[in-house]
PyMOL Python script that loads the backbone (N, CA, C, O; Angstrom):
from pymol import cmd

cmd.read_pdbstr("""\
ATOM      1  N   UNK A   1       3.820 -15.253   0.497  1.00  0.00           N
ATOM      2  CA  UNK A   1       4.997 -15.980   0.957  1.00  0.00           C
ATOM      3  C   UNK A   1       6.224 -15.443   0.221  1.00  0.00           C
ATOM      4  O   UNK A   1       6.182 -15.217  -0.988  1.00  0.00           O
ATOM      5  N   UNK A   2       7.295 -15.247   0.947  1.00  0.00           N
ATOM      6  CA  UNK A   2       8.525 -14.739   0.341  1.00  0.00           C
ATOM      7  C   UNK A   2       9.525 -15.874   0.196  1.00  0.00           C
ATOM      8  O   UNK A   2       9.721 -16.655   1.127  1.00  0.00           O
ATOM      9  N   UNK A   3      10.158 -15.970  -0.971  1.00  0.00           N
ATOM     10  CA  UNK A   3      11.123 -17.033  -1.269  1.00  0.00           C
ATOM     11  C   UNK A   3      12.529 -16.448  -1.339  1.00  0.00           C
ATOM     12  O   UNK A   3      12.689 -15.285  -1.711  1.00  0.00           O
ATOM     13  N   UNK A   4      13.556 -17.233  -0.989  1.00  0.00           N
ATOM     14  CA  UNK A   4      14.928 -16.752  -1.194  1.00  0.00           C
ATOM     15  C   UNK A   4      15.125 -16.392  -2.665  1.00  0.00           C
ATOM     16  O   UNK A   4      14.563 -17.053  -3.539  1.00  0.00           O
ATOM     17  N   UNK A   5      15.893 -15.384  -2.945  1.00  0.00           N
ATOM     18  CA  UNK A   5      15.991 -14.833  -4.298  1.00  0.00           C
ATOM     19  C   UNK A   5      16.597 -15.759  -5.346  1.00  0.00           C
ATOM     20  O   UNK A   5      16.295 -15.604  -6.529  1.00  0.00           O
ATOM     21  N   UNK A   6      17.429 -16.705  -4.964  1.00  0.00           N
ATOM     22  CA  UNK A   6      18.055 -17.552  -5.981  1.00  0.00           C
ATOM     23  C   UNK A   6      17.405 -18.930  -6.090  1.00  0.00           C
ATOM     24  O   UNK A   6      17.916 -19.794  -6.802  1.00  0.00           O
ATOM     25  N   UNK A   7      16.297 -19.147  -5.404  1.00  0.00           N
ATOM     26  CA  UNK A   7      15.593 -20.419  -5.453  1.00  0.00           C
ATOM     27  C   UNK A   7      14.280 -20.267  -6.204  1.00  0.00           C
ATOM     28  O   UNK A   7      13.719 -19.174  -6.286  1.00  0.00           O
ATOM     29  N   UNK A   8      13.798 -21.378  -6.751  1.00  0.00           N
ATOM     30  CA  UNK A   8      12.465 -21.406  -7.330  1.00  0.00           C
ATOM     31  C   UNK A   8      11.889 -22.795  -7.104  1.00  0.00           C
ATOM     32  O   UNK A   8      12.628 -23.751  -6.870  1.00  0.00           O
ATOM     33  N   UNK A   9      10.585 -22.903  -7.173  1.00  0.00           N
ATOM     34  CA  UNK A   9       9.888 -24.155  -6.925  1.00  0.00           C
ATOM     35  C   UNK A   9       9.067 -24.508  -8.157  1.00  0.00           C
ATOM     36  O   UNK A   9       8.393 -23.655  -8.734  1.00  0.00           O
ATOM     37  N   UNK A  10       9.133 -25.779  -8.553  1.00  0.00           N
ATOM     38  CA  UNK A  10       8.336 -26.275  -9.674  1.00  0.00           C
ATOM     39  C   UNK A  10       7.421 -27.366  -9.127  1.00  0.00           C
ATOM     40  O   UNK A  10       7.890 -28.328  -8.520  1.00  0.00           O
ATOM     41  N   UNK A  11       6.117 -27.213  -9.343  1.00  0.00           N
ATOM     42  CA  UNK A  11       5.146 -28.236  -8.936  1.00  0.00           C
ATOM     43  C   UNK A  11       4.479 -28.779 -10.198  1.00  0.00           C
ATOM     44  O   UNK A  11       3.848 -28.034 -10.948  1.00  0.00           O
ATOM     45  N   UNK A  12       4.625 -30.079 -10.422  1.00  0.00           N
ATOM     46  CA  UNK A  12       4.069 -30.719 -11.613  1.00  0.00           C
ATOM     47  C   UNK A  12       2.550 -30.844 -11.500  1.00  0.00           C
ATOM     48  O   UNK A  12       2.028 -31.261 -10.466  1.00  0.00           O
ATOM     49  N   UNK A  13       1.852 -30.479 -12.572  1.00  0.00           N
ATOM     50  CA  UNK A  13       0.400 -30.622 -12.625  1.00  0.00           C
ATOM     51  C   UNK A  13      -0.011 -31.808 -13.491  1.00  0.00           C
ATOM     52  O   UNK A  13      -1.200 -32.076 -13.662  1.00  0.00           O
ATOM     53  N   UNK A  14       0.981 -32.522 -14.037  1.00  0.00           N
ATOM     54  CA  UNK A  14       0.742 -33.734 -14.815  1.00  0.00           C
ATOM     55  C   UNK A  14       1.980 -34.605 -14.722  1.00  0.00           C
ATOM     56  O   UNK A  14       3.039 -34.128 -14.315  1.00  0.00           O
ATOM     57  N   UNK A  15       1.867 -35.862 -15.088  1.00  0.00           N
ATOM     58  CA  UNK A  15       3.018 -36.757 -15.116  1.00  0.00           C
ATOM     59  C   UNK A  15       3.958 -36.377 -16.259  1.00  0.00           C
ATOM     60  O   UNK A  15       3.521 -35.945 -17.325  1.00  0.00           O
ATOM     61  N   UNK A  16       5.256 -36.547 -16.014  1.00  0.00           N
ATOM     62  CA  UNK A  16       6.246 -36.363 -17.066  1.00  0.00           C
ATOM     63  C   UNK A  16       6.703 -34.938 -17.310  1.00  0.00           C
ATOM     64  O   UNK A  16       7.198 -34.636 -18.396  1.00  0.00           O
ATOM     65  N   UNK A  17       6.554 -34.056 -16.340  1.00  0.00           N
ATOM     66  CA  UNK A  17       7.042 -32.683 -16.500  1.00  0.00           C
ATOM     67  C   UNK A  17       8.574 -32.701 -16.464  1.00  0.00           C
ATOM     68  O   UNK A  17       9.169 -33.276 -15.552  1.00  0.00           O
ATOM     69  N   UNK A  18       9.202 -32.077 -17.450  1.00  0.00           N
ATOM     70  CA  UNK A  18      10.667 -32.021 -17.521  1.00  0.00           C
ATOM     71  C   UNK A  18      11.170 -30.682 -17.004  1.00  0.00           C
ATOM     72  O   UNK A  18      10.645 -29.625 -17.355  1.00  0.00           O
ATOM     73  N   UNK A  19      12.194 -30.747 -16.167  1.00  0.00           N
ATOM     74  CA  UNK A  19      12.888 -29.554 -15.684  1.00  0.00           C
ATOM     75  C   UNK A  19      14.333 -29.705 -16.146  1.00  0.00           C
ATOM     76  O   UNK A  19      15.034 -30.627 -15.728  1.00  0.00           O
ATOM     77  N   UNK A  20      14.773 -28.796 -17.011  1.00  0.00           N
ATOM     78  CA  UNK A  20      16.078 -28.930 -17.660  1.00  0.00           C
ATOM     79  C   UNK A  20      16.947 -27.724 -17.307  1.00  0.00           C
ATOM     80  O   UNK A  20      16.565 -26.581 -17.558  1.00  0.00           O
ATOM     81  N   UNK A  21      18.121 -27.987 -16.722  1.00  0.00           N
ATOM     82  CA  UNK A  21      19.062 -26.923 -16.369  1.00  0.00           C
ATOM     83  C   UNK A  21      19.969 -26.606 -17.546  1.00  0.00           C
ATOM     84  O   UNK A  21      20.441 -27.506 -18.240  1.00  0.00           O
ATOM     85  N   UNK A  22      20.209 -25.314 -17.765  1.00  0.00           N
ATOM     86  CA  UNK A  22      21.085 -24.852 -18.849  1.00  0.00           C
ATOM     87  C   UNK A  22      22.296 -24.151 -18.256  1.00  0.00           C
ATOM     88  O   UNK A  22      22.188 -23.458 -17.245  1.00  0.00           O
ATOM     89  N   UNK A  23      23.446 -24.334 -18.886  1.00  0.00           N
ATOM     90  CA  UNK A  23      24.708 -23.811 -18.361  1.00  0.00           C
ATOM     91  C   UNK A  23      24.902 -22.327 -18.652  1.00  0.00           C
ATOM     92  O   UNK A  23      24.235 -21.740 -19.505  1.00  0.00           O
ATOM     93  N   UNK A  24      25.826 -21.756 -17.922  1.00  0.00           N
ATOM     94  CA  UNK A  24      26.298 -20.392 -18.188  1.00  0.00           C
ATOM     95  C   UNK A  24      27.485 -20.472 -19.127  1.00  0.00           C
ATOM     96  O   UNK A  24      28.001 -21.553 -19.412  1.00  0.00           O
ATOM     97  N   UNK A  25      27.906 -19.326 -19.598  1.00  0.00           N
ATOM     98  CA  UNK A  25      29.132 -19.279 -20.372  1.00  0.00           C
ATOM     99  C   UNK A  25      28.904 -19.005 -21.842  1.00  0.00           C
ATOM    100  O   UNK A  25      27.812 -18.640 -22.278  1.00  0.00           O
ATOM    101  N   UNK A  26      29.965 -19.193 -22.576  1.00  0.00           N
ATOM    102  CA  UNK A  26      29.964 -18.897 -24.012  1.00  0.00           C
ATOM    103  C   UNK A  26      28.919 -19.702 -24.784  1.00  0.00           C
ATOM    104  O   UNK A  26      28.179 -19.148 -25.597  1.00  0.00           O
ATOM    105  N   UNK A  27      28.862 -20.996 -24.531  1.00  0.00           N
ATOM    106  CA  UNK A  27      27.897 -21.875 -25.186  1.00  0.00           C
ATOM    107  C   UNK A  27      26.895 -22.384 -24.165  1.00  0.00           C
ATOM    108  O   UNK A  27      27.275 -23.015 -23.178  1.00  0.00           O
ATOM    109  N   UNK A  28      25.624 -22.113 -24.396  1.00  0.00           N
ATOM    110  CA  UNK A  28      24.583 -22.620 -23.500  1.00  0.00           C
ATOM    111  C   UNK A  28      24.317 -24.076 -23.842  1.00  0.00           C
ATOM    112  O   UNK A  28      24.062 -24.418 -24.997  1.00  0.00           O
ATOM    113  N   UNK A  29      24.379 -24.937 -22.822  1.00  0.00           N
ATOM    114  CA  UNK A  29      24.176 -26.375 -23.005  1.00  0.00           C
ATOM    115  C   UNK A  29      23.288 -26.921 -21.904  1.00  0.00           C
ATOM    116  O   UNK A  29      23.184 -26.349 -20.819  1.00  0.00           O
ATOM    117  N   UNK A  30      22.647 -28.049 -22.211  1.00  0.00           N
ATOM    118  CA  UNK A  30      21.894 -28.757 -21.181  1.00  0.00           C
ATOM    119  C   UNK A  30      22.899 -29.416 -20.249  1.00  0.00           C
ATOM    120  O   UNK A  30      23.875 -30.003 -20.715  1.00  0.00           O
ATOM    121  N   UNK A  31      22.678 -29.330 -18.936  1.00  0.00           N
ATOM    122  CA  UNK A  31      23.605 -30.015 -18.031  1.00  0.00           C
ATOM    123  C   UNK A  31      22.898 -30.912 -17.015  1.00  0.00           C
ATOM    124  O   UNK A  31      23.547 -31.707 -16.336  1.00  0.00           O
ATOM    125  N   UNK A  32      21.584 -30.792 -16.906  1.00  0.00           N
ATOM    126  CA  UNK A  32      20.878 -31.626 -15.939  1.00  0.00           C
ATOM    127  C   UNK A  32      19.401 -31.639 -16.303  1.00  0.00           C
ATOM    128  O   UNK A  32      18.859 -30.629 -16.749  1.00  0.00           O
ATOM    129  N   UNK A  33      18.752 -32.779 -16.113  1.00  0.00           N
ATOM    130  CA  UNK A  33      17.302 -32.804 -16.313  1.00  0.00           C
ATOM    131  C   UNK A  33      16.651 -33.733 -15.295  1.00  0.00           C
ATOM    132  O   UNK A  33      17.251 -34.705 -14.837  1.00  0.00           O
ATOM    133  N   UNK A  34      15.430 -33.410 -14.962  1.00  0.00           N
ATOM    134  CA  UNK A  34      14.622 -34.195 -14.034  1.00  0.00           C
ATOM    135  C   UNK A  34      13.240 -34.364 -14.628  1.00  0.00           C
ATOM    136  O   UNK A  34      12.756 -33.492 -15.351  1.00  0.00           O
ATOM    137  N   UNK A  35      12.609 -35.471 -14.329  1.00  0.00           N
ATOM    138  CA  UNK A  35      11.210 -35.708 -14.701  1.00  0.00           C
ATOM    139  C   UNK A  35      10.391 -35.737 -13.418  1.00  0.00           C
ATOM    140  O   UNK A  35      10.741 -36.431 -12.463  1.00  0.00           O
ATOM    141  N   UNK A  36       9.311 -34.987 -13.401  1.00  0.00           N
ATOM    142  CA  UNK A  36       8.426 -34.942 -12.245  1.00  0.00           C
ATOM    143  C   UNK A  36       7.074 -35.542 -12.603  1.00  0.00           C
ATOM    144  O   UNK A  36       6.583 -35.361 -13.717  1.00  0.00           O
ATOM    145  N   UNK A  37       6.483 -36.251 -11.667  1.00  0.00           N
ATOM    146  CA  UNK A  37       5.127 -36.759 -11.843  1.00  0.00           C
ATOM    147  C   UNK A  37       4.149 -35.830 -11.139  1.00  0.00           C
ATOM    148  O   UNK A  37       4.536 -35.026 -10.291  1.00  0.00           O
ATOM    149  N   UNK A  38       2.890 -35.950 -11.497  1.00  0.00           N
ATOM    150  CA  UNK A  38       1.847 -35.072 -10.966  1.00  0.00           C
ATOM    151  C   UNK A  38       1.938 -34.988  -9.443  1.00  0.00           C
ATOM    152  O   UNK A  38       1.991 -36.003  -8.748  1.00  0.00           O
ATOM    153  N   UNK A  39       1.954 -33.754  -8.945  1.00  0.00           N
ATOM    154  CA  UNK A  39       2.004 -33.517  -7.509  1.00  0.00           C
ATOM    155  C   UNK A  39       3.404 -33.418  -6.939  1.00  0.00           C
ATOM    156  O   UNK A  39       3.586 -32.930  -5.824  1.00  0.00           O
ATOM    157  N   UNK A  40       4.405 -33.877  -7.695  1.00  0.00           N
ATOM    158  CA  UNK A  40       5.784 -33.777  -7.192  1.00  0.00           C
ATOM    159  C   UNK A  40       6.253 -32.334  -7.250  1.00  0.00           C
ATOM    160  O   UNK A  40       5.851 -31.562  -8.121  1.00  0.00           O
ATOM    161  N   UNK A  41       7.108 -31.991  -6.305  1.00  0.00           N
ATOM    162  CA  UNK A  41       7.633 -30.637  -6.181  1.00  0.00           C
ATOM    163  C   UNK A  41       9.148 -30.694  -6.201  1.00  0.00           C
ATOM    164  O   UNK A  41       9.758 -31.562  -5.576  1.00  0.00           O
ATOM    165  N   UNK A  42       9.745 -29.768  -6.918  1.00  0.00           N
ATOM    166  CA  UNK A  42      11.208 -29.673  -6.968  1.00  0.00           C
ATOM    167  C   UNK A  42      11.615 -28.267  -6.547  1.00  0.00           C
ATOM    168  O   UNK A  42      11.120 -27.276  -7.086  1.00  0.00           O
ATOM    169  N   UNK A  43      12.511 -28.194  -5.589  1.00  0.00           N
ATOM    170  CA  UNK A  43      13.087 -26.927  -5.158  1.00  0.00           C
ATOM    171  C   UNK A  43      14.448 -26.832  -5.830  1.00  0.00           C
ATOM    172  O   UNK A  43      15.287 -27.718  -5.664  1.00  0.00           O
ATOM    173  N   UNK A  44      14.672 -25.769  -6.584  1.00  0.00           N
ATOM    174  CA  UNK A  44      15.917 -25.638  -7.349  1.00  0.00           C
ATOM    175  C   UNK A  44      16.543 -24.271  -7.104  1.00  0.00           C
ATOM    176  O   UNK A  44      15.919 -23.357  -6.565  1.00  0.00           O
ATOM    177  N   UNK A  45      17.806 -24.168  -7.523  1.00  0.00           N
ATOM    178  CA  UNK A  45      18.566 -22.948  -7.273  1.00  0.00           C
ATOM    179  C   UNK A  45      19.414 -22.611  -8.489  1.00  0.00           C
ATOM    180  O   UNK A  45      20.003 -23.497  -9.108  1.00  0.00           O
ATOM    181  N   UNK A  46      19.475 -21.329  -8.828  1.00  0.00           N
ATOM    182  CA  UNK A  46      20.424 -20.881  -9.838  1.00  0.00           C
ATOM    183  C   UNK A  46      21.803 -20.849  -9.182  1.00  0.00           C
ATOM    184  O   UNK A  46      21.939 -20.428  -8.034  1.00  0.00           O
ATOM    185  N   UNK A  47      22.828 -21.298  -9.918  1.00  0.00           N
ATOM    186  CA  UNK A  47      24.181 -21.404  -9.374  1.00  0.00           C
ATOM    187  C   UNK A  47      25.179 -20.783 -10.339  1.00  0.00           C
ATOM    188  O   UNK A  47      24.804 -20.185 -11.348  1.00  0.00           O
ATOM    189  N   UNK A  48      26.451 -20.935 -10.010  1.00  0.00           N
ATOM    190  CA  UNK A  48      27.503 -20.444 -10.903  1.00  0.00           C
ATOM    191  C   UNK A  48      27.460 -21.138 -12.255  1.00  0.00           C
ATOM    192  O   UNK A  48      27.847 -20.546 -13.263  1.00  0.00           O
ATOM    193  N   UNK A  49      26.992 -22.393 -12.294  1.00  0.00           N
ATOM    194  CA  UNK A  49      26.957 -23.119 -13.563  1.00  0.00           C
ATOM    195  C   UNK A  49      25.569 -23.159 -14.200  1.00  0.00           C
ATOM    196  O   UNK A  49      25.458 -23.473 -15.385  1.00  0.00           O
ATOM    197  N   UNK A  50      24.514 -22.853 -13.456  1.00  0.00           N
ATOM    198  CA  UNK A  50      23.156 -22.879 -13.997  1.00  0.00           C
ATOM    199  C   UNK A  50      22.636 -21.457 -14.171  1.00  0.00           C
ATOM    200  O   UNK A  50      22.485 -20.708 -13.206  1.00  0.00           O
ATOM    201  N   UNK A  51      22.362 -21.101 -15.441  1.00  0.00           N
ATOM    202  CA  UNK A  51      21.890 -19.744 -15.702  1.00  0.00           C
ATOM    203  C   UNK A  51      20.427 -19.684 -16.103  1.00  0.00           C
ATOM    204  O   UNK A  51      19.796 -18.631 -16.009  1.00  0.00           O
ATOM    205  N   UNK A  52      19.881 -20.820 -16.553  1.00  0.00           N
ATOM    206  CA  UNK A  52      18.497 -20.837 -17.009  1.00  0.00           C
ATOM    207  C   UNK A  52      17.910 -22.237 -16.806  1.00  0.00           C
ATOM    208  O   UNK A  52      18.636 -23.222 -16.668  1.00  0.00           O
ATOM    209  N   UNK A  53      16.587 -22.293 -16.793  1.00  0.00           N
ATOM    210  CA  UNK A  53      15.885 -23.565 -16.654  1.00  0.00           C
ATOM    211  C   UNK A  53      14.744 -23.579 -17.660  1.00  0.00           C
ATOM    212  O   UNK A  53      14.022 -22.595 -17.817  1.00  0.00           O
ATOM    213  N   UNK A  54      14.595 -24.706 -18.334  1.00  0.00           N
ATOM    214  CA  UNK A  54      13.510 -24.897 -19.277  1.00  0.00           C
ATOM    215  C   UNK A  54      12.548 -25.917 -18.674  1.00  0.00           C
ATOM    216  O   UNK A  54      12.975 -26.953 -18.165  1.00  0.00           O
ATOM    217  N   UNK A  55      11.250 -25.622 -18.733  1.00  0.00           N
ATOM    218  CA  UNK A  55      10.245 -26.520 -18.155  1.00  0.00           C
ATOM    219  C   UNK A  55       9.268 -26.913 -19.255  1.00  0.00           C
ATOM    220  O   UNK A  55       8.696 -26.062 -19.937  1.00  0.00           O
ATOM    221  N   UNK A  56       9.090 -28.228 -19.413  1.00  0.00           N
ATOM    222  CA  UNK A  56       8.146 -28.761 -20.400  1.00  0.00           C
ATOM    223  C   UNK A  56       7.045 -29.504 -19.669  1.00  0.00           C
ATOM    224  O   UNK A  56       7.318 -30.321 -18.790  1.00  0.00           O
ATOM    225  N   UNK A  57       5.800 -29.223 -20.031  1.00  0.00           N
ATOM    226  CA  UNK A  57       4.657 -29.875 -19.399  1.00  0.00           C
ATOM    227  C   UNK A  57       3.905 -28.893 -18.519  1.00  0.00           C
ATOM    228  O   UNK A  57       4.333 -27.755 -18.328  1.00  0.00           O
ATOM    229  N   UNK A  58       2.788 -29.344 -17.991  1.00  0.00           N
ATOM    230  CA  UNK A  58       1.957 -28.481 -17.147  1.00  0.00           C
ATOM    231  C   UNK A  58       2.535 -28.429 -15.741  1.00  0.00           C
ATOM    232  O   UNK A  58       2.665 -29.448 -15.063  1.00  0.00           O
ATOM    233  N   UNK A  59       2.878 -27.213 -15.321  1.00  0.00           N
ATOM    234  CA  UNK A  59       3.493 -27.034 -14.007  1.00  0.00           C
ATOM    235  C   UNK A  59       3.198 -25.644 -13.480  1.00  0.00           C
ATOM    236  O   UNK A  59       2.848 -24.732 -14.229  1.00  0.00           O
ATOM    237  N   UNK A  60       3.349 -25.506 -12.172  1.00  0.00           N
ATOM    238  CA  UNK A  60       3.288 -24.202 -11.526  1.00  0.00           C
ATOM    239  C   UNK A  60       4.692 -23.881 -11.046  1.00  0.00           C
ATOM    240  O   UNK A  60       5.340 -24.712 -10.409  1.00  0.00           O
ATOM    241  N   UNK A  61       5.165 -22.676 -11.350  1.00  0.00           N
ATOM    242  CA  UNK A  61       6.506 -22.253 -10.964  1.00  0.00           C
ATOM    243  C   UNK A  61       6.351 -21.091  -9.981  1.00  0.00           C
ATOM    244  O   UNK A  61       5.676 -20.103 -10.272  1.00  0.00           O
ATOM    245  N   UNK A  62       6.988 -21.226  -8.813  1.00  0.00           N
ATOM    246  CA  UNK A  62       6.923 -20.194  -7.780  1.00  0.00           C
ATOM    247  C   UNK A  62       8.312 -19.599  -7.606  1.00  0.00           C
ATOM    248  O   UNK A  62       9.282 -20.319  -7.370  1.00  0.00           O
ATOM    249  N   UNK A  63       8.397 -18.290  -7.724  1.00  0.00           N
ATOM    250  CA  UNK A  63       9.671 -17.575  -7.599  1.00  0.00           C
ATOM    251  C   UNK A  63       9.477 -16.384  -6.675  1.00  0.00           C
ATOM    252  O   UNK A  63       8.351 -16.086  -6.277  1.00  0.00           O
ATOM    253  N   UNK A  64      10.568 -15.695  -6.327  1.00  0.00           N
ATOM    254  CA  UNK A  64      10.402 -14.493  -5.513  1.00  0.00           C
ATOM    255  C   UNK A  64       9.654 -13.392  -6.277  1.00  0.00           C
ATOM    256  O   UNK A  64       9.207 -12.414  -5.679  1.00  0.00           O
ATOM    257  N   UNK A  65       9.522 -13.555  -7.588  1.00  0.00           N
ATOM    258  CA  UNK A  65       8.853 -12.562  -8.425  1.00  0.00           C
ATOM    259  C   UNK A  65       7.366 -12.858  -8.606  1.00  0.00           C
ATOM    260  O   UNK A  65       6.628 -12.047  -9.164  1.00  0.00           O
ATOM    261  N   UNK A  66       6.933 -14.030  -8.127  1.00  0.00           N
ATOM    262  CA  UNK A  66       5.530 -14.405  -8.248  1.00  0.00           C
ATOM    263  C   UNK A  66       5.369 -15.840  -8.711  1.00  0.00           C
ATOM    264  O   UNK A  66       6.313 -16.630  -8.693  1.00  0.00           O
ATOM    265  N   UNK A  67       4.156 -16.159  -9.126  1.00  0.00           N
ATOM    266  CA  UNK A  67       3.817 -17.510  -9.595  1.00  0.00           C
ATOM    267  C   UNK A  67       3.425 -17.433 -11.059  1.00  0.00           C
ATOM    268  O   UNK A  67       2.862 -16.441 -11.522  1.00  0.00           O
ATOM    269  N   UNK A  68       3.735 -18.495 -11.768  1.00  0.00           N
ATOM    270  CA  UNK A  68       3.309 -18.595 -13.161  1.00  0.00           C
ATOM    271  C   UNK A  68       2.958 -20.040 -13.445  1.00  0.00           C
ATOM    272  O   UNK A  68       3.568 -20.959 -12.899  1.00  0.00           O
ATOM    273  N   UNK A  69       1.976 -20.231 -14.299  1.00  0.00           N
ATOM    274  CA  UNK A  69       1.560 -21.569 -14.689  1.00  0.00           C
ATOM    275  C   UNK A  69       1.868 -21.751 -16.164  1.00  0.00           C
ATOM    276  O   UNK A  69       1.625 -20.848 -16.965  1.00  0.00           O
ATOM    277  N   UNK A  70       2.399 -22.905 -16.529  1.00  0.00           N
ATOM    278  CA  UNK A  70       2.696 -23.160 -17.945  1.00  0.00           C
ATOM    279  C   UNK A  70       1.424 -23.393 -18.747  1.00  0.00           C
ATOM    280  O   UNK A  70       1.478 -23.448 -19.975  1.00  0.00           O
ATOM    281  N   UNK A  71       0.279 -23.531 -18.081  1.00  0.00           N
ATOM    282  CA  UNK A  71      -0.993 -23.746 -18.768  1.00  0.00           C
ATOM    283  C   UNK A  71      -1.536 -22.467 -19.374  1.00  0.00           C
ATOM    284  O   UNK A  71      -2.365 -22.535 -20.282  1.00  0.00           O
ATOM    285  N   UNK A  72      -1.108 -21.311 -18.912  1.00  0.00           N
ATOM    286  CA  UNK A  72      -1.661 -20.037 -19.363  1.00  0.00           C
ATOM    287  C   UNK A  72      -0.996 -19.561 -20.638  1.00  0.00           C
ATOM    288  O   UNK A  72      -1.343 -18.500 -21.156  1.00  0.00           O
TER     289      UNK A  72
END
""", "prot")
cmd.dss("prot")
cmd.show_as("cartoon", "prot")
cmd.util.cbc("prot")
cmd.orient("prot")
């Protein structure tokens, strides 16, 4: 399956998975966070203000570059 290049998908494999957006610019800061429960899926996009995402907890991340699991 091919995904749009600026989107990624996070699927929680346990309750309480955190998805945290980090800002662009001189100082990197947290600007948004979400909590996902087991089985929930979040479709997200990198934007002018979001340069990175931190994920805490067991999850599967799907990107145009492939899939990765935080369990590995």
